[in-house]
N, C-alpha and C positions, 0 to 999 in steps of 0.2 A: 544598554552597552555603552562602555563609557573606552572605544579604542576604535581608531581607524585606520588600520597598518597598509601601509606600501603592500603593493603587488611583488613577486617572488619576481628573483634576477631575471634580466631577460638574458636569453644566449641563441647562440646558432648552433647548427649540427646538419652535417649531411650525413643521410642513411646510406647504408652498407648494401641497403637491399629495399628491395618496394615493396610498400606496403599494399595489400589487395583488398580492399572493402568488404566488406561484409555488408549485408542487406543493410542491420540496422543503423551502421554510420554512412551508409550509401544513400538513403534514402533521407536521413536528417540532414544531410549535405547538402542535396538535393535540393533544399528548397532554397539553402542560399543562391546559388550559383545557378539555378534554372528559374527561380520565383514562385515554386508551386507546387502542390504534392506529384508525384511521378506515379504514374501505374505500371511502374516496374514488379515484375511478380517477385515472388518472396524466392528468393536464391542469391546466392553469391555471385557478385557483378564481375567477377574475373575469376577466372581458373574453374576448375570442375569442381561441383558441390562437395562431390564425392569421393574428393583425393584424400584420402588420410594422411597426417600427419608420420603412420610407419613409414611413407616411404622417405621421408627423412634419418637420416641418422640422430640416434637418439644423443648422442653428445653433442649433434649440433642444434639441435632444440635447446638442449641446456645451455650452450653458449649465447645461441640468442636470446632465450630470459634472462641471462647475464646483462646481455646488453641494451635489451627493455626496460631492467629493472634503474639502470644510469638513466636512462631517457626521464623515467617517470619522475624518478629523484629529481632530475634537472628542471620538469617542467612544475613541480611542484614545488619546489624550491629549498628543498629540506635534503642533507646526506643521508648516504645510508649508512647506518650505525654496522651491520653485520649481514654475510649473505645471506641468502633463503636456500633451506634443504628444497631440493627438488626431485619429485618420483613420479614415475609415469606408472598408473594405474589402470585395471580393464571397466567394464561395467557393474560387475559384480560388486567392485570394491565402492564404487560411488553409490550404489542402490542400498548398500549395507552401512553406509555414513552417513546418507541422509535418513534411513531408517530406522538407524539408530539416535538418531538426534528426535524426530520426530516423536518416536516410542517413550524420551523424556521428557518431553514438552508436553505429551498427552497421553497421560496414563490412562488405563482401561474407563474408571469409571468418568474421567474430563474428558474422553474422547467422544463415549456416549453421550454427555450432555449436549456436548457442542455437535455434535454429529444432528441432536435433534434440532438445536438449537438452528441448525442453518438449513435444515431441510424446511422448517417454518419459511424461514425469511424468503427462500428462492437460494440461497447460496449454492444448495447442494442439490442435485437428483435427489429424489425418496431411494433409501436404499443404499445409498452411497458411502462409500468407507473414504473418511477424513484423510488419514496416512494414505492409503492408496491415490488418491484424487491427486494429494503434494505430491507424490514420489512420482508420477506418472506424468506430471506438468515441469517437474524439475528434470528427469532423463529426459525430456525432449529436448531441453535445452543446453544441459551442463554441458561444459566441454573443459572445464578446470575449478578448482576451488584451492583457498588459501585455509590451513587449519591453523587458527591460530594458540590451540592447544598443543600439538605437535611444532609448530613456529615451520610448515612444509608446505610448498605448492605441490598442488597434485592434479598432474596435467593428466588427461582423457588421454588413452592410447588409441581413440579413434577420431581424436580432434579433424575439423576440415582445416586445410592447410587453409582457407578462404578466411577464418575465422581465428586464427591461431595467433595472428599477435595484437589483435585487440582484446581476446581474453589475455592473455598474458599479461597485456597492460591496464585490465581489469582488477585481476587478482592481484598483483603484483602491486596495486597502488592498496591493496588492503594491509599486505605484508608492510609497506611503510606506515601504514595509518599504525599496525601494529605497533610498532618500533618506537614511536613517538606517544601516541595515546591509548593503548594496554585495549585492545579490541574485546579479549574475553571479559576485564573487566568493565569494560562498555557496555557488552550484552548482558552480562550477567545485573548489571545494576536495574537495565529497563526489565529483566524477566519476569519481576512481578506489579509490573502497571498494568495500567489499560492497555486494551487493544488498541485503540486511539492513538497513546501515547508511544506504544510500540512500536507503531508504522511510523512516526515523527522520528522515531530516533532511527530507526534503519535507513528512513531517507537521508541522512545524512550520511553516514557511511556508505550505500551503496551510490547515492547522488555523485558522490567528490569521485565514486572508481570508476562512474561513469562520463563524466567529465574529463577525466582527465584519458583516458582513453578516446574519448571526442578529441581533446587536444593530441593528442598523441597522432591521428590521423589528420588533423588539418595542421599543420604545424608548416608541412610545405605549399601550402596554398599562403601562408602570411596572415594566417586570422584564427580564431578561438572560440572555443564552444558560449561563449559570451557574447557574441553577434551573431548566433543563430538566433531564427525566430523562436518564440518561446515556444521550449520542446515539447510542452503537458499538452498545447494547445494543438500545435500540427501532427502527436502522434492520435490524440483523441480526432479531429475530423479527418485523419486520412483509416482510422478504425483499425490499427497495428494492434489494438489489444483484444478484438473479436475472434472469437474461436468456433469452429461449428459446433452442433447440438443445442440442444434446448434446455433450457431454466426447468426446476421442477414445473412449474407454472406459468412463467414468462416468457421472453423472449431468446436470448442468449446465454451461456453458464457466466457464471460471475467472478470463479473462482482463477481464471489466468489474470482478469484484471487486477483482481484485489492483490496476487501476488506480483506484479509489474508495477504496483505504486510506486515502493521505495524508488525504485530505479527510473522511472519515469518523470516524476512529483519531484522528486528530492535532487536531479540533476537541473530541472524547471527553475528549483528554488536557488539554487547555486550562480544561476544566469546573476540573476541580479545582487546577490550576496555577495559573490566574488568581485563583479564590476564594482560595488562599494566599500567594500575590506579589504580586496587581495585576497591571496591564499594563507598569508598569516591570520586570516581570519578565522579558519578553521581550526584552532586551538580553542578559541571560544566554544564554536558547535557543539565539539566533545566534550568539554567541561561540563556544559550548561545547555543541552541540545533545544530544539522545539518541542513542545511538550501537546503537540496537537496535528491532527493532519490538516486543519485550517490554517495554521500559522505557514504549512509547507504550501499550499493552494494559492494562499494571500500572503506574499512576503514582507508586505507594508505593514503585518499585524504583528513582527517579529522582526523588524527594523526600520527607520532607526530607533522606534522607543517599541518594547515589547508590550503586548497584551496578550497575557497570560490566559486560559479558557478558567470560566467558571465551575468548580466541582461540585456535581450532583451527586446528592447520598438519598437512595429511596428504600425504605426499611426494606427486610422480607415479612411479606404480605403472606407469607404460607403460616406464621406465627401469628395473622389477626384475621383478616379479612376474606384472605383464601384456606384456611383450615382444610386438609384434604387434600391439596396439593402440596408437590413439590419444587421447590426454585430449581430449575434448569441450566439458567444462564444470566447474569449480571455484571455487566460492562457499559463503558461507556462508547458508544459507536463511532460518534466523533463524525464531524462535515463528510468526510468520504464514506464512509459507512451509511449513512443516511442518502446520500449520493445514490451511492451501488445499490439501495434497496429500493428505492423511487424509481430509478430507471428501469427495471422491471416492467413498468407500467404505462411510463408517462415519459414524451418527449425528455431528451437530454436536456437539452436546456430549462425546459419546465422545471425539472428533477434541480441545475443547477440552480434557477433562480430560487428555488425553495428552502435550500440551505444555507446560502452565502451568507446570511446572516449568525450563523450559527458562536453559541459563546459557551455550551455545554450542556450534557446529556446524561440521561441514565435509562437504561434499555434491559428489561427482564423479561424470561420465558419460564414458566411454572407447565407443571402437568399434573393432570389429577391422577392421584393414586390408582384407581379401580380402571377408568374408563382411558385414562392414557390421553385422554383427549389435554391438547395446549392452546395456551394465550399468551398472548404478549403486550407489553404494557409499556409505556416512555413518556419521559418527562425531558421537554426540550427547552434552553433558556437562548433567548436570543439579543441583537442588539439594539434592536428597537420594538416596538409595535407594530410599525409596517412590516419587517421581515417577519416580526411573527404571524400575522395575516396570510404573509407570503406562502410561511409552509402550511397555515393552516389550509389553504384554498387549494393548494396543490396535493395535497395530503387527502384531504376528502375526494379529491380526482381519484387520487390512487384507489382511495378504499372502493369506489364506485367501479373503479375497470377492474379490482382483484376478483371482487366478490358478487356473486348474484345476490342480488338484494329483493326482502321478502315485502320490506316495508320502512319507511323511513319515520320515525320516532319523532325527530324534530330535525330541524335542518335551517339553521338561520346564518347570519354572518357571524357567530363565534361557537355555535357547536354546531356536529353534526354525526346525528346518530341513528343508525339502521342496523333492521333485525337481517338475518341472514336466511336464505331460503336455506330448505332442508335440514332445518339445524335449530335446537333451540340454543342461538349463539346470537350474539351481538359485536358490532364494530361502534368505535366512536372518535370522532376527534376534538378537541375542546381548545379555543383558543381563550385568554385574558392578561392584558397587557404585553408583557414580552416573553410571557412563559405559553405553549402549548405543551397538553397530553393526547396520547390517544392509548386506544384499547383495543383489542383484536381478539374474539375468541371468548368473552367470556359470557357462561349463563345468564339467559336474562335477569335472575335471580340475583347476581351478584353485580354486574355492572355497575349498578348506582351506587354500591358500597366501595370497590375499588376506586369509582371515579372519585367520591369522597377520601379517601386516602390519598390519594393523589393530589389534590389539591390542598393537603394538609403538610405536605412536604415542608419542612424546615429547615434540612440540612445540606444548605445551600451554603456555601463559603468558598471565598477567592483564596487560592493559594498563598 
């Protein structure tokens, strides 16, 4: 990165209306003003949370949106190029909109494979429908959206007035992003990338929208979001990403945590980035965004000197040692994906310590064609031998907690190999230098062959 731009021009303004904090903004600002987490319940802090925007004249709300767009433009330091079209829509519209996008992203064969893999990892309960889970999660929180294809801001006709200004500020930030950086092209460029890289790119887009909406609410207090405590740390410690219900085998459902990642960690990343480069630095992020969740979680790995992840490719083993199996899932989980995986059975701090030295990975899931038994394998590279050892020791505990063990075939400082109860299946994790590999669910006749294939991985390269 060879630029250090100045921040956006400062200005002052007096609002013609009083901002009513939503819970999300209130709890974040409470850290700044009261010095620690608050026990405030999940509701809007002023006004009736059930009060609908329909109580206002729609023309008034459109005028309010135009005023907020001007404020977003001023806070961001970029002039509005053209007005944004605005429409009120009902729940049926929003559900149909998201369903169409999800069905395009997850056509039936791909959807089935992802569901199979996510159930194995514990990210979805057994028998869950991936699209329905996403839809249910979206519909619980959506109050508006900006569509870069139609260049239109769609406002929910049930929008809570306590959330109205925050929602409009967030979505109109996306509209301004679209006018300067082309959001649809930005999204399209990321559609073929790994899961980990897609989450990193989403963190740029959603993190800025969260940041601007926070600044919109904080300006009357003469501060901004860069002065808040680390947003991701505070949200994590306050358990705001936890939801009711159990994981497939572990503690609590992981889906909402995953959906929230770009908003929470994107905003936390920008707290440091904007402090260093100002808002004009966003042009660099949209042109050459972070390529891993690791970079969002550890901004020092992105600036001032960028450290890109190592790309790992593992061959399709269904063509060699896993003949008789179909490949179901093959992707990069990244630091956050592995953290989410391990956190189901380990204390969160242990899980975080296990993956903090991440540099690259590849994880695969296979399904036996006749019995439909599943197995998973992974290859992970770390920044040091000590980081790899930390992962090895924690993954060993992860396996011991997740599975009922029949016997340990071998367990020492470099390998932990176990036979699972009530099944002709094994699991193991092994470390060599800065690398670690793991396998779960292989028949005893195949474990050694899969192990050998993983240690023969040669297609590791830096981008």
